[in-house]
Each structure stands twice: as structure tokens, then as C-alpha cells.
Chimera marker file (.cmm) of the C-alpha trace (Angstrom):
<marker_set name="trace">
<marker id="1" x="-22.255" y="-17.137" z="1.656" r="1" g="1" b="0" radius="0.5"/>
<marker id="2" x="-23.594" y="-13.763" z="0.461" r="1" g="1" b="0" radius="0.5"/>
<marker id="3" x="-20.889" y="-10.601" z="0.586" r="1" g="1" b="0" radius="0.5"/>
<marker id="4" x="-23.725" y="-8.664" z="2.289" r="1" g="1" b="0" radius="0.5"/>
<marker id="5" x="-23.397" y="-11.003" z="4.663" r="1" g="1" b="0" radius="0.5"/>
<marker id="6" x="-20.082" y="-10.886" z="5.165" r="1" g="1" b="0" radius="0.5"/>
<marker id="7" x="-19.926" y="-7.347" z="5.271" r="1" g="1" b="0" radius="0.5"/>
<marker id="8" x="-21.676" y="-6.817" z="8.319" r="1" g="1" b="0" radius="0.5"/>
<marker id="9" x="-19.493" y="-9.133" z="10.532" r="1" g="1" b="0" radius="0.5"/>
<marker id="10" x="-16.196" y="-7.236" z="12.391" r="1" g="1" b="0" radius="0.5"/>
<marker id="11" x="-12.818" y="-7.648" z="11.026" r="1" g="1" b="0" radius="0.5"/>
<marker id="12" x="-12.111" y="-10.518" z="13.899" r="1" g="1" b="0" radius="0.5"/>
<marker id="13" x="-15.365" y="-12.530" z="12.961" r="1" g="1" b="0" radius="0.5"/>
<marker id="14" x="-13.870" y="-12.605" z="9.310" r="1" g="1" b="0" radius="0.5"/>
<marker id="15" x="-10.260" y="-13.377" z="10.113" r="1" g="1" b="0" radius="0.5"/>
<marker id="16" x="-11.985" y="-16.305" z="12.209" r="1" g="1" b="0" radius="0.5"/>
<marker id="17" x="-14.114" y="-17.146" z="9.348" r="1" g="1" b="0" radius="0.5"/>
<marker id="18" x="-10.969" y="-17.372" z="6.985" r="1" g="1" b="0" radius="0.5"/>
<marker id="19" x="-9.539" y="-19.969" z="9.295" r="1" g="1" b="0" radius="0.5"/>
<marker id="20" x="-12.858" y="-21.958" z="9.762" r="1" g="1" b="0" radius="0.5"/>
<marker id="21" x="-12.765" y="-21.893" z="5.718" r="1" g="1" b="0" radius="0.5"/>
<marker id="22" x="-9.290" y="-22.885" z="5.476" r="1" g="1" b="0" radius="0.5"/>
<marker id="23" x="-8.578" y="-25.485" z="7.610" r="1" g="1" b="0" radius="0.5"/>
<marker id="24" x="-12.363" y="-26.914" z="5.712" r="1" g="1" b="0" radius="0.5"/>
<marker id="25" x="-11.078" y="-26.613" z="2.265" r="1" g="1" b="0" radius="0.5"/>
<marker id="26" x="-7.568" y="-28.606" z="3.917" r="1" g="1" b="0" radius="0.5"/>
<marker id="27" x="-10.147" y="-31.554" z="5.025" r="1" g="1" b="0" radius="0.5"/>
<marker id="28" x="-12.225" y="-31.372" z="1.754" r="1" g="1" b="0" radius="0.5"/>
<marker id="29" x="-8.788" y="-31.508" z="-0.108" r="1" g="1" b="0" radius="0.5"/>
<marker id="30" x="-7.832" y="-34.905" z="1.851" r="1" g="1" b="0" radius="0.5"/>
<marker id="31" x="-10.997" y="-36.341" z="1.044" r="1" g="1" b="0" radius="0.5"/>
<marker id="32" x="-11.096" y="-35.519" z="-2.275" r="1" g="1" b="0" radius="0.5"/>
<marker id="33" x="-7.295" y="-37.386" z="-2.437" r="1" g="1" b="0" radius="0.5"/>
<marker id="34" x="-8.478" y="-40.209" z="-0.066" r="1" g="1" b="0" radius="0.5"/>
<marker id="35" x="-11.836" y="-41.014" z="-2.855" r="1" g="1" b="0" radius="0.5"/>
<marker id="36" x="-14.086" y="-40.400" z="0.051" r="1" g="1" b="0" radius="0.5"/>
<marker id="37" x="-15.584" y="-36.851" z="-1.271" r="1" g="1" b="0" radius="0.5"/>
<marker id="38" x="-19.190" y="-36.370" z="-1.324" r="1" g="1" b="0" radius="0.5"/>
<marker id="39" x="-20.027" y="-33.744" z="-3.334" r="1" g="1" b="0" radius="0.5"/>
<marker id="40" x="-16.657" y="-32.479" z="-5.561" r="1" g="1" b="0" radius="0.5"/>
<marker id="41" x="-18.353" y="-28.680" z="-6.201" r="1" g="1" b="0" radius="0.5"/>
<marker id="42" x="-18.147" y="-28.074" z="-2.491" r="1" g="1" b="0" radius="0.5"/>
<marker id="43" x="-13.905" y="-27.320" z="-2.409" r="1" g="1" b="0" radius="0.5"/>
<marker id="44" x="-15.344" y="-24.751" z="-5.308" r="1" g="1" b="0" radius="0.5"/>
<marker id="45" x="-17.645" y="-23.419" z="-3.028" r="1" g="1" b="0" radius="0.5"/>
<marker id="46" x="-15.138" y="-23.195" z="-0.250" r="1" g="1" b="0" radius="0.5"/>
<marker id="47" x="-12.540" y="-21.485" z="-2.082" r="1" g="1" b="0" radius="0.5"/>
<marker id="48" x="-15.218" y="-18.924" z="-3.359" r="1" g="1" b="0" radius="0.5"/>
<marker id="49" x="-16.097" y="-18.254" z="0.082" r="1" g="1" b="0" radius="0.5"/>
<marker id="50" x="-12.622" y="-17.795" z="1.465" r="1" g="1" b="0" radius="0.5"/>
<marker id="51" x="-11.973" y="-15.271" z="-1.442" r="1" g="1" b="0" radius="0.5"/>
<marker id="52" x="-14.952" y="-13.222" z="-0.817" r="1" g="1" b="0" radius="0.5"/>
<marker id="53" x="-13.670" y="-12.730" z="2.994" r="1" g="1" b="0" radius="0.5"/>
<marker id="54" x="-10.173" y="-11.744" z="1.711" r="1" g="1" b="0" radius="0.5"/>
<marker id="55" x="-11.998" y="-9.480" z="-0.601" r="1" g="1" b="0" radius="0.5"/>
<marker id="56" x="-13.826" y="-7.857" z="2.010" r="1" g="1" b="0" radius="0.5"/>
<marker id="57" x="-11.063" y="-7.558" z="4.226" r="1" g="1" b="0" radius="0.5"/>
<marker id="58" x="-8.521" y="-6.153" z="1.446" r="1" g="1" b="0" radius="0.5"/>
<marker id="59" x="-11.706" y="-3.234" z="1.148" r="1" g="1" b="0" radius="0.5"/>
<marker id="60" x="-11.237" y="-2.362" z="4.830" r="1" g="1" b="0" radius="0.5"/>
<marker id="61" x="-7.384" y="-2.237" z="4.400" r="1" g="1" b="0" radius="0.5"/>
<marker id="62" x="-6.632" y="-4.923" z="6.898" r="1" g="1" b="0" radius="0.5"/>
<link id1="1" id2="2" r="1" g="1" b="0" radius="0.2"/>
<link id1="2" id2="3" r="1" g="1" b="0" radius="0.2"/>
<link id1="3" id2="4" r="1" g="1" b="0" radius="0.2"/>
<link id1="4" id2="5" r="1" g="1" b="0" radius="0.2"/>
<link id1="5" id2="6" r="1" g="1" b="0" radius="0.2"/>
<link id1="6" id2="7" r="1" g="1" b="0" radius="0.2"/>
<link id1="7" id2="8" r="1" g="1" b="0" radius="0.2"/>
<link id1="8" id2="9" r="1" g="1" b="0" radius="0.2"/>
<link id1="9" id2="10" r="1" g="1" b="0" radius="0.2"/>
<link id1="10" id2="11" r="1" g="1" b="0" radius="0.2"/>
<link id1="11" id2="12" r="1" g="1" b="0" radius="0.2"/>
<link id1="12" id2="13" r="1" g="1" b="0" radius="0.2"/>
<link id1="13" id2="14" r="1" g="1" b="0" radius="0.2"/>
<link id1="14" id2="15" r="1" g="1" b="0" radius="0.2"/>
<link id1="15" id2="16" r="1" g="1" b="0" radius="0.2"/>
<link id1="16" id2="17" r="1" g="1" b="0" radius="0.2"/>
<link id1="17" id2="18" r="1" g="1" b="0" radius="0.2"/>
<link id1="18" id2="19" r="1" g="1" b="0" radius="0.2"/>
<link id1="19" id2="20" r="1" g="1" b="0" radius="0.2"/>
<link id1="20" id2="21" r="1" g="1" b="0" radius="0.2"/>
<link id1="21" id2="22" r="1" g="1" b="0" radius="0.2"/>
<link id1="22" id2="23" r="1" g="1" b="0" radius="0.2"/>
<link id1="23" id2="24" r="1" g="1" b="0" radius="0.2"/>
<link id1="24" id2="25" r="1" g="1" b="0" radius="0.2"/>
<link id1="25" id2="26" r="1" g="1" b="0" radius="0.2"/>
<link id1="26" id2="27" r="1" g="1" b="0" radius="0.2"/>
<link id1="27" id2="28" r="1" g="1" b="0" radius="0.2"/>
<link id1="28" id2="29" r="1" g="1" b="0" radius="0.2"/>
<link id1="29" id2="30" r="1" g="1" b="0" radius="0.2"/>
<link id1="30" id2="31" r="1" g="1" b="0" radius="0.2"/>
<link id1="31" id2="32" r="1" g="1" b="0" radius="0.2"/>
<link id1="32" id2="33" r="1" g="1" b="0" radius="0.2"/>
<link id1="33" id2="34" r="1" g="1" b="0" radius="0.2"/>
<link id1="34" id2="35" r="1" g="1" b="0" radius="0.2"/>
<link id1="35" id2="36" r="1" g="1" b="0" radius="0.2"/>
<link id1="36" id2="37" r="1" g="1" b="0" radius="0.2"/>
<link id1="37" id2="38" r="1" g="1" b="0" radius="0.2"/>
<link id1="38" id2="39" r="1" g="1" b="0" radius="0.2"/>
<link id1="39" id2="40" r="1" g="1" b="0" radius="0.2"/>
<link id1="40" id2="41" r="1" g="1" b="0" radius="0.2"/>
<link id1="41" id2="42" r="1" g="1" b="0" radius="0.2"/>
<link id1="42" id2="43" r="1" g="1" b="0" radius="0.2"/>
<link id1="43" id2="44" r="1" g="1" b="0" radius="0.2"/>
<link id1="44" id2="45" r="1" g="1" b="0" radius="0.2"/>
<link id1="45" id2="46" r="1" g="1" b="0" radius="0.2"/>
<link id1="46" id2="47" r="1" g="1" b="0" radius="0.2"/>
<link id1="47" id2="48" r="1" g="1" b="0" radius="0.2"/>
<link id1="48" id2="49" r="1" g="1" b="0" radius="0.2"/>
<link id1="49" id2="50" r="1" g="1" b="0" radius="0.2"/>
<link id1="50" id2="51" r="1" g="1" b="0" radius="0.2"/>
<link id1="51" id2="52" r="1" g="1" b="0" radius="0.2"/>
<link id1="52" id2="53" r="1" g="1" b="0" radius="0.2"/>
<link id1="53" id2="54" r="1" g="1" b="0" radius="0.2"/>
<link id1="54" id2="55" r="1" g="1" b="0" radius="0.2"/>
<link id1="55" id2="56" r="1" g="1" b="0" radius="0.2"/>
<link id1="56" id2="57" r="1" g="1" b="0" radius="0.2"/>
<link id1="57" id2="58" r="1" g="1" b="0" radius="0.2"/>
<link id1="58" id2="59" r="1" g="1" b="0" radius="0.2"/>
<link id1="59" id2="60" r="1" g="1" b="0" radius="0.2"/>
<link id1="60" id2="61" r="1" g="1" b="0" radius="0.2"/>
<link id1="61" id2="62" r="1" g="1" b="0" radius="0.2"/>
</marker_set>
């Protein structure tokens, strides 16, 4: 997910996206613990996406 694409979204969309990404991260961590995770790099990607969303929201002052 690119920061440029995220900046085009509204704050409400970004808040919803953050919730979805946190749920996805929870599921990936659960799969990791259970030994069913196919791609361990996916956890890192989701964490970075969450950070990007939070950064953009912080830039907007929300």
C-alpha cells in the first residue's frame, strides 16, 4: 500500500482501514502461533501499512 494512495482517502476511510489492518494483524499473529502461517513477511507488511495509515492520520491532526 502506497502512502500516495492513502493520502487520497478520507479520514473516515483511513480509520476503517486501520481497524481492518489491525484485525488482519491479529489473525496473522494467531496463525503464526498455531504454525499455519504461509508467509511470515506478511506480518511485517501489515505492520508497515498500519504505521503508514497512522502517520497520515497524525499529519492531518486526527
